[in-house]
N, C-alpha and C positions, 0 to 999 in steps of 0.2 A: 793648282790644280789641288792640290791637297786641302785645299780651305773651300773648293769646290763639294769636296769628297765628304767632307766634316759637315757642312752646310747643308747636303744631302740626306746626310745620316743624321743631323739634329732634326729634318724634316719628319723623317721617316718614323723617329724613334715619338717626335711630337701628334703625329696622325695615329701611330700605335696605342699611345696614351688614350687619344680620344674614342679609338676604335673599341679598345679593351674598356673604357669607363663605358660606351656605350652602352656595349653587352652587359655588362653587371648590373646597369639600370635596367635594360630590357629584361637580362634574367627576375630581379628582383620583382619588377612587375608583375612579370607573367606569374612569379611563385606565389604573388599574394592575387592576383586577379580572381575571378568567378571562371571555375572551371568549365568545361564542355559536359557536363552531363544534363542531361535533358532531363532525368527520371533517376530517383536514389536505386544504389545496390547495396549488395552485402558482399563485402571485400572479407573473404576468408585467409587470416596469414596462418599458416602450418606452424608447427613448432621447431624452429632453425630454421626460419626463415632470415634472410637479411632484406636489407633496403632495393638491392638488384633486384629480386624475384618478386617483391612486391611493386615496384614501377613498374616492371614487364606486365604483370598481374592488371594493374591501374591502365596500360598503355589499352589491352587487348579490352579492356571491359569500358574503354571510351572516356575513362574518369580524368585524364590528363591529356596535354597536349605536348608535352616530352618530358620522358624518363628520364633524360639526364637531368635536365632543370630539377625538376622533384627529389633525382639525391642530392645533389648539389646543394640545393637547399636544406635538406635533412643535414647534411655534412655541415653547411657551415652556421647552422642554428644549435649543431651538437645534440640530435635527438638521434641518430642514426644510429648508437650503443643501446637506444633504450625501448628498442621495436618490441611489440608485444605479440604475442599471440591468442588469437580468437575472432573473433566474427565482428564486423563491426559497421555498421550502418553509415554510408556516404551517400550524403542529400544529395539531390538535384543542384547543381551550379556549385560545388565545393570546392573552394581554393587549397591549390597544392598545400598550402601553409595551414590550411584546415586539417584534413587530410591526415599530414605527418602529424598532426597534433591528436588525433584521432587515435592513428593507431603506436602513438610511444606513449601517451598519458597513463590511464587507469588499469588497463589491461583490461576492462570488465566488457564482455561481448554485448552489443548495442542491437544485434538481430540474429538470425539464423532460428533454430531450435529452443523453445521455453517450457519447462515442465513447472506446471504451479498447480500447488496440494491448496485447496481451497477447506479453510476452516468452518465449518457454517454453523447455525442454528441446530438444523433438521438435519445434516446431513454432511461427509464429508467427499470432496471429489477430488480427483486427478487430470488434468486437461495438458496434453500435448499440443503445442500449439506453435505454427511457423508466422513468422513476421515476412510479410510482402513488403519490399524495401520500395517499391515503387508508390506505395498508398499507406505504407506507415501504419497499416490495418495488417492482427493477427488471423491466420488461419486455422480452426480448428482441426487437427489430424488425428485426433483420439480424447476419448472423456470414458473413467469408470468411477465407479465407487469402490476403493478398498474393501468396504467392511464387506461387500457381497459378491463382487467381480473379482475374476481371475485379471490379471494386468494383461494387457492387449500386448500383440507383437510389437507396434511401434512404438511403445515405452520401453520395452524390453529394448527396443534397438538403439532409439537415441541415447539410453545411458551409455552407451558403450561410443560413444563420440564426446571427444574430448572438447569440445567448443559449445555442449548444450549445457544452459543457464537453469539453474531450481531456484523457485521462488515459494515460499510458506506464504497464504494471504489468511489471514485471519480476520474474519467478518466478528460487526459490534455487538455485543449481547452475548458473546459465544462465555463456557465457563472456564474455570482453569481444568476442572477434568476434563472437559473435550479437548481443548489444546493437548493436554499431556499426552492422553488416549493418539491424540489424532499425528503428534512427534514421532511416539512410537510406533506408528504404524508405518514411518518414511523408511523404506527399505535402505538408503543409500546414508543412515544418518548412522552414527557410534552414540554410546555411553548409554547410562541409566539417568530417568530420573526418578531419586530416591523418593519421593512425596510430591504430593500435586501443590503445585504453588498456591499460593495464600489468593483468596478471591478476588479478585478486584486489581489483582496485581500486575496484570499482563495488559501491553497497550494494542488492541488492537490492529493491525498494519499490516502492511508486506515485507516480506524480510526476505531478502536472497543469502543465497548459502552453496559453499561446494561439497561436493561427493565425501563423506567422512566427517562431516562436522560433526562437533558433539551438539546432542541436545541439550542437554543442561546450560550448554553457551549461548543458544540460542532463547532460552526462557530466561537468562540474565541479562540479553539483549532487550527484550520484551519488558521485561523488570524495570532495566533501566529510563527507558524509554517511558514507560508509565508515571514512574518520579518524577520525571523532566516536566511533563504535560502537567501533572498534579500541582508542582509547586508552580507551575509560570500563571497556570489558575487562580490557584491561591492567593496570590501576591497581586492581583488585580480582581479580586473580588469584589461584590458589592457592599457597602457596608449595613449593619445591620442584620443580618443572615441569623436566624435562628439554629445554628450550627458552630460550634466551637474547632474543630479540628480539620486538619485534609482528610482524616479519616470516616470523619463523617461526610464529608462533602463527596467522597470516592461513594459512600452506602448511597446519599443522595440520588447522584447521577446514573448508578447502577438500576436505580428504578424509573428513573427519566429514560433510560435507553432500552428496559425493555417493553414501558406502557408504549410508548410510540416511535414508527419509523419514520415516520412526515417531521424531517429537516425545520420547516417553519412551525413545527409544534413545540419543541423540545424547552423553549423558554417557555411556553405558557404550562404545559403539563408538571417546569420546575414549580412555577407559581403558585399552581394548586397547592402541591406537597410543601410549599412555604407557609404558606398561610396555615393551611392543615394546624401545620406543626408550630405556626404562632397562635393559634385561637387555642392547641390543646388538643386538635380532633385526633383520633383515628387514621390514619392512612389508607386504608384498609384499597389496597392494591394487591390485586389476583398474582401476579409475578412473583410478589413474595412469600405468599401464602405457598403457592406450586414450589421454591425452590424448599421452603421448609418438607414437603412431602417428597421431593427427589433428592434434597443437597445438592442439586447442581450435577448429579450422575444422569445426563443424558434429558430425553424432553418428556413429559407426561403422559402425552398422546391422546390426551380425553379431556371432559372436561373436569371441573373443581366438584366435588358431593361435601353436602353439606357437613358432613362430619369434619372434614377438612379443615372447611369454613367456622367450625368451632372450636378445633382443637388448640391448645394454648403453646403452639411452637415457638421459638423465639422468632420467627420470620413471620408470622402470623399476626400481619397487621389490623385486621378486624379484630384483632384481640388486645394486642400490646397497644402502651397509647403513645409510642415513639419510633424511632428508626429502627431498623432489624437489626441485632449486632454486628451484622458481618453487608457487603457490596452481596450482591445475589447473581453477577455476571461481571464481565471484563466491560466498563463505557467505554466508550471513544471520544477523544476529544470532544469533540461538539457537544457529546453528553455532559463531559465536566463542566467544559465553559457555561452549558446552560443551565447547571442547577447551583455554581457561585456568581452568575449573574442572570436571574430567572428577569421576564416582563415584570412589568407592575401590574397586579391585576388586583380584582376583588372574587375571584374562581376558586369556588371550594370543591366545584363538581367536575367530571368529565365520564362521558360515555362513546362508545364508537358509534358512527354516526352513518355506515354505510360504505362510503368510500374509499376507506382505509385510514380517515383521519379520527377526530374527535368532534362531538359538541362540548362546550363548556358551560358552567353556567354557575349563576352566583346564589341562587334560592335551591331548596329541598323542590319546591314545585314546579320552577323550570326545569332542573334534574328529573325531577318524575316524568315530567312529558317529554323529554329527551331521550328519557329509558324506553318508555311507548314506543316511540317513533321507532327506536333501533329494534325493538320487539317484533313491531310490524315489519320491518325488513327480517329479521329473520325468519319469522313466521314464512313471506313468500318466497323466501330463499331454498326454505326447505321442502317447501310445494313444488319450486321447479327443479327440485333433485328427485 
């Protein structure tokens, strides 16, 4: 009899072990398998939340098939204690393992409301945007020019939300004075900018920050990024260029940046300047002359006068036989790379062609024909207005 009971007990244990192993395998597979979400959602994790609260939210929103498996998976992978507050974009079909990774990794919100402070060449704007998790596209909630408009109620409201994200977006070709002024106008930043950063030293890019961040610290991030971009491009530069230092490369890149907004033209424009430097020709680039007038403190807002084209300023490339002494703006990475790896051409002239790009020429006669064509386009545009 005891042997019979013992045999039954052993059988029960074996069955239990097999069942337990099956449950573990099933749980592991469920944890890593694609989830039931048919479209993305924005999961908001409030400060002080725990995995039980998050799993309940996920079940309610149809993002996980089992809150219990979600919690056990987080516990088993030792991630439960790393839960971060914020708003997280959970994509279509995300597995439980992927969702746990989303809410325990960086803590950086990836959906919800975003405020973007855009620093542009002609004006600055502030945008309040909301991410639609189903399409991953932003919907604009509000937009205003801080120089002339009062902040709308929507902007003031989102500043009170803990999970609102903030970003500075700096356009290629802005001056350091423009960046410094824009940062001073951001009302959620702190600290002073003692002096305008050196021209060309700031990398145009997108920079996330949090309320209370120091303005000088953001400037330092921009400078460090530009130093790295310039160092990498200088190390990969073409041989035989008529520039001797990274600083001269940055000056040349700023001229390229201000002369064209067409990505496919950058290396052609750079080739014109390189060819002119090699031949001892004046660069004759209007943006440099304009910088000599404005010193980068805003835009000129009108055409250049003959007196300004003739004035012997350090940036007047119609007068000086070389590069100007400083950059005339903050060039982007593509313009820096173009300046250090220009196309191989014989071009020494270019003029606007009426399409937003330029017509390039090797000879003065060819250039004069291009200029005449451009004058006709200008005249027709003036008549049309």
